[in-house]
ROSE-4610 file (N, C-alpha, C; in Angstrom, 1 decimal, always signed):
// ROSE-4610
residu = [X/X/X/X/X/X/X/X/X/X/X/X/X/X/X/X/X/X/X/X/X/X/X/X/X/X/X/X/X/X/X/X/X/X/X/X/X/X/X/X/X/X/X/X/X/X/X/X/X/X/X/X/X/X/X/X/X/X/X/X/X/X/X/X/X/X/X/X/X/X/X/X/X/X/X/X/X/X/X/X/X/X/X/X/X/X/X/X/X/X/X/X/X/X/X/X/X/X/X/X/X/X/X/X/X/X/X/X/X/X/X/X/X/X/X/X/X/X/X/X/X/X/X/X/X/X/X/X/X/X/X/X/X/X/X/X/X/X/X/X/X/X/X/X/X/X/X/X/X/X/X/X/X/X/X/X/X/X/X/X/X/X/X/X/X/X/X/X/X/X/X/X/X/X/X/X/X/X/X/X/X/X/X/X/X/X/X/X/X/X/X/X/X/X/X/X/X/X/X/X/X/X/X/X/X/X/X/X/X/X/X/X/X/X/X/X/X/X/X/X/X/X/X/X/X/X/X/X/X/X/X/X/X/X/X/X/X/X/X/X/X/X/X/X/X/X/X/X/X/X/X/X/X/X/X/X/X/X/X/X/X/X/X/X/X/X/X/X/X/X/X/X/X/X/X/X/X/X/X/X/X/X/X/X/X/X/X/X/X/X/X/X/X/X/X/X/X/X/X/X/X/X/X/X/X/X/X/X/X/X/X/X/X/X/X/X/X/X/X/X/X/X/X/X/X/X/X/X/X/X/X/X/X/X/X/X/X/X/X/X/X/X/X/X/X/X/X/X/X/X/X/X/X/X/X/X/X/X/X/X/X/X/X/X/X/X/X/X/X/X/X/X/X/X/X/X/X/X/X/X/X/X/X/X/X/X/X/X/X/X]
num = [1/1/1/2/2/2/3/3/3/4/4/4/5/5/5/6/6/6/7/7/7/8/8/8/9/9/9/10/10/10/11/11/11/12/12/12/13/13/13/14/14/14/15/15/15/16/16/16/17/17/17/18/18/18/19/19/19/20/20/20/21/21/21/22/22/22/23/23/23/24/24/24/25/25/25/26/26/26/27/27/27/28/28/28/29/29/29/30/30/30/31/31/31/32/32/32/33/33/33/34/34/34/35/35/35/36/36/36/37/37/37/38/38/38/39/39/39/40/40/40/41/41/41/42/42/42/43/43/43/44/44/44/45/45/45/46/46/46/47/47/47/48/48/48/49/49/49/50/50/50/51/51/51/52/52/52/53/53/53/54/54/54/55/55/55/56/56/56/57/57/57/58/58/58/59/59/59/60/60/60/61/61/61/62/62/62/63/63/63/64/64/64/65/65/65/66/66/66/67/67/67/68/68/68/69/69/69/70/70/70/71/71/71/72/72/72/73/73/73/74/74/74/75/75/75/76/76/76/77/77/77/78/78/78/79/79/79/80/80/80/81/81/81/82/82/82/83/83/83/84/84/84/85/85/85/86/86/86/87/87/87/88/88/88/89/89/89/90/90/90/91/91/91/92/92/92/93/93/93/94/94/94/95/95/95/96/96/96/97/97/97/98/98/98/99/99/99/100/100/100/101/101/101/102/102/102/103/103/103/104/104/104/105/105/105/106/106/106/107/107/107/108/108/108/109/109/109/110/110/110/111/111/111/112/112/112/113/113/113/114/114/114/115/115/115/116/116/116/117/117/117/118/118/118/119/119/119/120/120/120/121/121/121/122/122/122/123/123/123/124/124/124/125/125/125/126/126/126/127/127/127/128/128/128/129/129/129/130/130/130]
x = [-58.2/-59.1/-60.4/-61.5/-62.9/-63.6/-63.8/-64.4/-65.8/-66.6/-68.0/-67.8/-68.2/-68.2/-69.7/-69.8/-71.1/-70.8/-71.1/-71.3/-72.5/-72.6/-73.4/-73.2/-72.3/-72.4/-72.5/-73.3/-73.1/-72.1/-72.0/-70.5/-69.8/-70.4/-69.6/-68.7/-69.3/-68.9/-67.4/-66.2/-65.2/-65.0/-65.9/-66.0/-66.1/-67.1/-67.5/-66.2/-65.2/-64.0/-63.0/-63.0/-62.1/-62.4/-63.9/-64.4/-64.0/-64.0/-63.7/-62.3/-61.5/-59.9/-59.5/-60.3/-60.2/-60.5/-61.4/-62.1/-61.2/-60.5/-59.5/-58.0/-57.8/-56.5/-56.8/-58.1/-58.2/-57.9/-58.5/-58.3/-57.1/-56.6/-54.9/-53.8/-54.3/-53.9/-54.1/-54.7/-55.0/-56.5/-56.8/-58.0/-59.4/-60.4/-61.9/-62.8/-63.7/-65.0/-65.8/-67.0/-68.1/-68.9/-69.2/-70.5/-70.1/-70.3/-71.0/-72.2/-72.2/-73.9/-74.1/-74.7/-74.7/-76.5/-76.3/-77.5/-77.5/-78.7/-78.7/-78.6/-77.7/-77.2/-76.2/-75.8/-74.9/-75.4/-77.0/-77.5/-77.4/-77.1/-77.0/-75.7/-75.0/-73.6/-74.4/-75.1/-75.8/-76.5/-77.2/-78.0/-77.3/-77.7/-77.3/-77.7/-78.1/-78.2/-77.3/-76.3/-75.5/-74.7/-74.1/-73.2/-72.1/-70.9/-70.1/-69.4/-69.2/-68.3/-67.1/-67.1/-65.7/-64.5/-64.3/-63.1/-63.0/-63.9/-63.8/-64.0/-63.6/-63.3/-65.2/-65.5/-66.7/-66.7/-67.2/-67.2/-68.1/-69.4/-70.2/-69.8/-69.5/-69.0/-67.4/-67.1/-65.6/-66.4/-67.2/-67.8/-68.4/-69.2/-69.8/-68.7/-67.7/-66.6/-65.8/-65.6/-64.9/-65.7/-66.7/-67.9/-68.0/-68.1/-68.1/-66.9/-65.9/-64.4/-64.0/-64.6/-64.0/-65.1/-66.4/-67.5/-68.1/-68.2/-68.2/-69.8/-70.4/-71.9/-72.1/-72.7/-73.4/-74.7/-75.1/-76.6/-76.8/-78.1/-78.3/-79.2/-79.6/-80.8/-82.1/-83.4/-84.7/-85.1/-85.2/-86.0/-85.4/-84.0/-83.2/-83.5/-83.0/-83.4/-84.6/-85.7/-87.2/-87.0/-86.7/-86.7/-86.2/-85.2/-84.3/-84.5/-85.1/-85.9/-84.8/-84.0/-83.2/-84.2/-84.3/-85.3/-84.7/-84.7/-84.7/-86.0/-86.0/-87.0/-88.5/-88.3/-89.5/-90.0/-89.3/-89.6/-90.3/-89.6/-90.4/-91.6/-91.8/-93.2/-94.3/-93.7/-94.6/-95.0/-94.3/-94.6/-95.5/-95.3/-95.7/-95.0/-93.7/-92.5/-92.3/-91.8/-91.6/-90.1/-89.0/-88.2/-87.2/-86.5/-85.5/-84.0/-83.6/-82.0/-81.3/-81.4/-80.4/-80.1/-79.0/-78.5/-77.6/-77.3/-76.5/-75.0/-74.4/-74.3/-74.9/-75.8/-76.1/-77.6/-78.1/-79.2/-80.1/-81.3/-81.7/-82.1/-81.8/-82.4/-82.5/-82.8/-83.1/-81.9/-82.1/-81.2/-80.8/-81.3/-80.8/-79.5/-79.4/-78.3/-77.0/-77.2/-76.4/-75.6/-76.7/-76.9/-75.9/-76.2/-75.7/-74.2/-73.9/-72.6/-71.4/-72.0/-71.4/-71.5/-72.2/-71.9/-70.9/-70.8/-70.2/-68.4/-68.6/-67.0/-66.3/-65.0/-64.1/-64.5/-64.5/-64.9/-65.9/-66.4/-67.6/-66.9/-66.9/-65.9/-67.2/-67.4/-68.5/-68.0/-68.4/-67.9/-69.3/-68.9/-70.1/-71.0/-71.9/-73.2/-72.9/-72.0/-71.5/-72.5]
y = [-39.5/-40.3/-39.6/-39.6/-38.9/-39.4/-38.2/-38.2/-37.6/-38.3/-37.7/-37.6/-36.4/-35.9/-35.4/-36.3/-35.6/-35.2/-34.1/-33.4/-33.4/-33.9/-34.1/-33.1/-32.4/-31.6/-30.2/-29.2/-27.9/-27.1/-25.9/-25.2/-24.8/-24.6/-24.9/-25.7/-27.0/-28.0/-28.6/-29.0/-29.3/-30.3/-31.2/-31.9/-31.4/-30.1/-29.4/-28.6/-27.9/-27.5/-28.5/-29.7/-30.9/-31.3/-31.5/-31.7/-30.7/-29.3/-28.1/-28.3/-28.8/-28.7/-30.2/-31.0/-32.3/-31.9/-31.4/-31.2/-30.0/-29.1/-28.2/-28.9/-29.9/-30.4/-31.6/-32.2/-33.0/-32.6/-31.3/-30.6/-30.1/-29.6/-29.1/-30.4/-31.6/-32.6/-33.4/-32.5/-33.4/-34.2/-34.0/-35.1/-34.5/-35.1/-34.5/-34.9/-33.8/-34.3/-34.0/-35.2/-35.5/-34.7/-34.6/-33.8/-33.8/-32.7/-32.2/-32.1/-33.4/-33.4/-33.3/-32.3/-31.6/-32.1/-33.1/-33.7/-33.2/-33.8/-33.4/-32.2/-32.1/-30.4/-29.7/-30.4/-30.1/-29.2/-29.0/-28.3/-26.7/-26.6/-25.0/-24.4/-25.5/-24.5/-23.7/-24.3/-23.6/-22.6/-22.2/-21.2/-19.8/-18.9/-17.3/-16.4/-17.2/-16.6/-16.9/-17.9/-18.2/-17.2/-16.7/-15.7/-16.3/-16.3/-16.9/-15.7/-15.9/-14.9/-14.4/-13.2/-12.7/-13.3/-13.8/-14.5/-15.9/-16.4/-17.9/-17.7/-18.9/-18.8/-19.0/-18.2/-18.4/-19.5/-20.7/-22.1/-22.0/-21.4/-21.4/-20.3/-19.4/-18.3/-18.7/-19.7/-20.3/-22.0/-22.3/-23.5/-22.6/-21.5/-21.0/-20.3/-19.9/-19.5/-20.6/-21.5/-22.5/-23.3/-23.5/-24.1/-23.1/-21.9/-20.9/-20.8/-21.2/-20.5/-21.8/-23.0/-24.4/-24.7/-24.3/-24.8/-26.0/-26.6/-27.7/-27.7/-28.8/-29.3/-29.6/-28.6/-28.7/-28.9/-30.1/-30.3/-30.5/-29.9/-29.6/-30.9/-31.7/-32.5/-31.8/-31.6/-31.0/-31.5/-32.7/-33.0/-32.4/-32.6/-32.2/-30.5/-29.8/-28.5/-27.8/-28.1/-28.1/-28.3/-29.1/-29.4/-28.5/-28.0/-26.9/-25.8/-25.3/-23.9/-23.7/-24.1/-23.6/-23.8/-22.8/-23.0/-22.2/-22.6/-21.8/-21.0/-20.2/-19.0/-20.1/-21.2/-22.0/-22.7/-23.5/-23.7/-22.8/-21.6/-20.3/-20.0/-20.1/-19.9/-20.9/-22.2/-23.3/-23.2/-23.1/-23.4/-21.9/-20.8/-19.5/-19.1/-19.1/-18.6/-17.2/-16.2/-14.9/-14.8/-15.5/-15.4/-16.5/-16.7/-17.8/-17.5/-18.7/-18.4/-19.3/-20.1/-20.7/-20.0/-19.6/-18.7/-19.7/-19.3/-19.9/-19.7/-21.1/-21.9/-23.3/-23.4/-24.6/-24.7/-26.1/-26.5/-27.7/-27.6/-28.5/-29.7/-31.0/-32.2/-33.2/-34.6/-35.4/-36.3/-37.2/-38.3/-39.2/-39.4/-40.0/-39.6/-38.0/-37.5/-38.0/-38.3/-39.0/-40.5/-41.1/-42.3/-42.4/-41.3/-41.3/-41.0/-40.1/-39.6/-40.7/-41.3/-42.8/-43.8/-44.0/-44.9/-44.6/-42.7/-42.4/-42.2/-42.1/-41.7/-43.0/-42.7/-43.8/-44.0/-42.7/-43.0/-42.2/-42.5/-41.5/-41.4/-40.2/-39.6/-39.0/-39.3/-38.6/-38.1/-36.8/-35.9/-35.7/-35.9/-35.7/-36.6/-36.1/-37.5/-38.3/-37.8/-38.9/-39.4]
z = [-223.4/-222.6/-222.8/-222.8/-222.8/-221.6/-220.9/-219.4/-219.6/-218.9/-218.4/-216.9/-216.3/-215.0/-214.6/-213.4/-212.7/-211.7/-211.1/-209.9/-209.0/-207.8/-206.9/-205.6/-205.7/-204.2/-204.8/-203.8/-204.2/-204.4/-204.8/-205.0/-203.8/-202.7/-201.8/-201.0/-201.6/-201.1/-201.8/-200.9/-201.5/-202.5/-202.8/-203.8/-204.9/-205.1/-206.3/-206.6/-205.9/-206.1/-206.6/-205.9/-206.6/-208.0/-208.4/-209.8/-210.7/-210.2/-210.9/-211.4/-210.4/-210.6/-211.4/-211.2/-211.9/-213.6/-213.9/-215.4/-215.9/-215.0/-215.6/-216.3/-215.0/-215.4/-216.2/-216.6/-217.9/-219.0/-219.3/-220.3/-220.9/-219.7/-219.8/-220.2/-219.6/-219.9/-221.3/-222.0/-223.3/-223.4/-222.7/-222.5/-222.8/-223.2/-223.7/-222.5/-222.6/-221.7/-222.6/-222.6/-223.2/-222.7/-221.5/-220.7/-219.1/-218.9/-217.5/-216.8/-215.8/-215.5/-214.0/-213.8/-212.4/-212.1/-210.6/-210.2/-208.6/-208.1/-206.9/-206.3/-205.2/-204.8/-205.9/-206.9/-207.7/-208.7/-208.7/-209.6/-209.2/-207.8/-207.2/-208.0/-208.2/-209.3/-210.4/-211.0/-211.8/-212.0/-210.9/-210.3/-210.7/-211.0/-210.8/-209.9/-208.8/-207.4/-206.3/-207.1/-205.6/-205.5/-204.2/-204.0/-202.7/-203.6/-202.5/-201.5/-200.3/-199.3/-200.1/-200.0/-200.5/-200.1/-199.3/-198.9/-199.6/-200.3/-200.7/-202.3/-202.8/-204.0/-204.7/-205.6/-206.2/-207.2/-206.8/-207.5/-208.7/-208.1/-209.2/-210.7/-210.0/-211.0/-211.9/-211.2/-211.7/-212.8/-212.2/-213.3/-214.4/-214.4/-215.7/-216.5/-216.3/-217.1/-217.5/-217.0/-217.4/-218.4/-218.2/-219.1/-220.5/-220.5/-221.4/-222.3/-221.6/-222.3/-223.1/-222.7/-223.1/-224.2/-224.1/-224.9/-224.4/-223.5/-222.9/-222.7/-222.8/-222.7/-221.1/-220.4/-219.0/-219.0/-218.5/-218.1/-216.8/-216.1/-215.4/-215.1/-214.0/-214.2/-213.7/-214.5/-214.5/-213.2/-212.8/-211.6/-210.4/-210.5/-209.3/-209.0/-210.2/-210.5/-209.8/-210.7/-210.4/-209.0/-208.2/-206.5/-205.7/-206.5/-205.5/-206.2/-207.1/-207.5/-208.7/-209.2/-210.6/-211.4/-212.0/-213.6/-214.6/-215.9/-217.0/-217.2/-218.1/-218.5/-219.0/-219.8/-220.0/-218.7/-217.8/-216.7/-215.6/-215.4/-214.9/-215.2/-216.5/-217.2/-216.9/-217.2/-217.0/-215.7/-214.7/-213.0/-212.6/-213.6/-213.1/-211.9/-211.9/-211.1/-211.5/-210.4/-210.8/-211.9/-211.7/-212.3/-212.5/-213.7/-213.8/-213.6/-213.1/-212.2/-213.3/-214.3/-215.1/-216.1/-216.4/-217.4/-218.4/-219.4/-220.4/-219.4/-219.7/-220.8/-220.3/-219.2/-218.8/-219.9/-219.4/-220.1/-219.0/-219.1/-218.1/-218.9/-218.6/-219.3/-218.3/-218.7/-218.0/-217.6/-216.8/-216.2/-217.4/-218.5/-219.6/-220.2/-219.9/-220.5/-219.9/-218.4/-217.7/-218.4/-218.4/-219.3/-220.3/-221.1/-222.4/-222.2/-221.5/-221.0/-220.9/-219.8/-219.4/-220.6/-221.5/-222.5/-223.2/-223.6/-224.8/-224.4/-223.0/-222.3/-222.3/-222.2/-221.8/-219.9/-219.4/-217.9/-217.2/-216.3/-215.7/-214.4/-213.9/-212.6/-211.9/-210.8/-209.7/-208.5/-208.5/-207.1/-206.3/-205.0/-204.1/-204.2/-203.4/-203.2/-202.1/-201.0/-199.8/-199.3]
């Protein structure tokens, strides 16, 4: 089965951890993930500046490692990211901000990428956004 996964919650929220565990289990079970789409507060998972307390799982770092290791398509909604100060190099220059905080493997894109992922996948599974 081919999944598209949308994450609406920040990395410290339980639903973000559940999304990560679901994605790991899906691939371990032989399924495919066509796209991961981070929207609303989910865009914070892509920020290079998120620091988890030492006694907690660093979910943002785990997302980054998982996406890189698996070679997954990970898209961050550009409108939600800009609103929350998550910028790649191009956007930090465009808006004259002092630094970018969106490293690889993430890519900024529009909400159309979520629509496309939903059309191409067998299932769209959403986490967060309570």
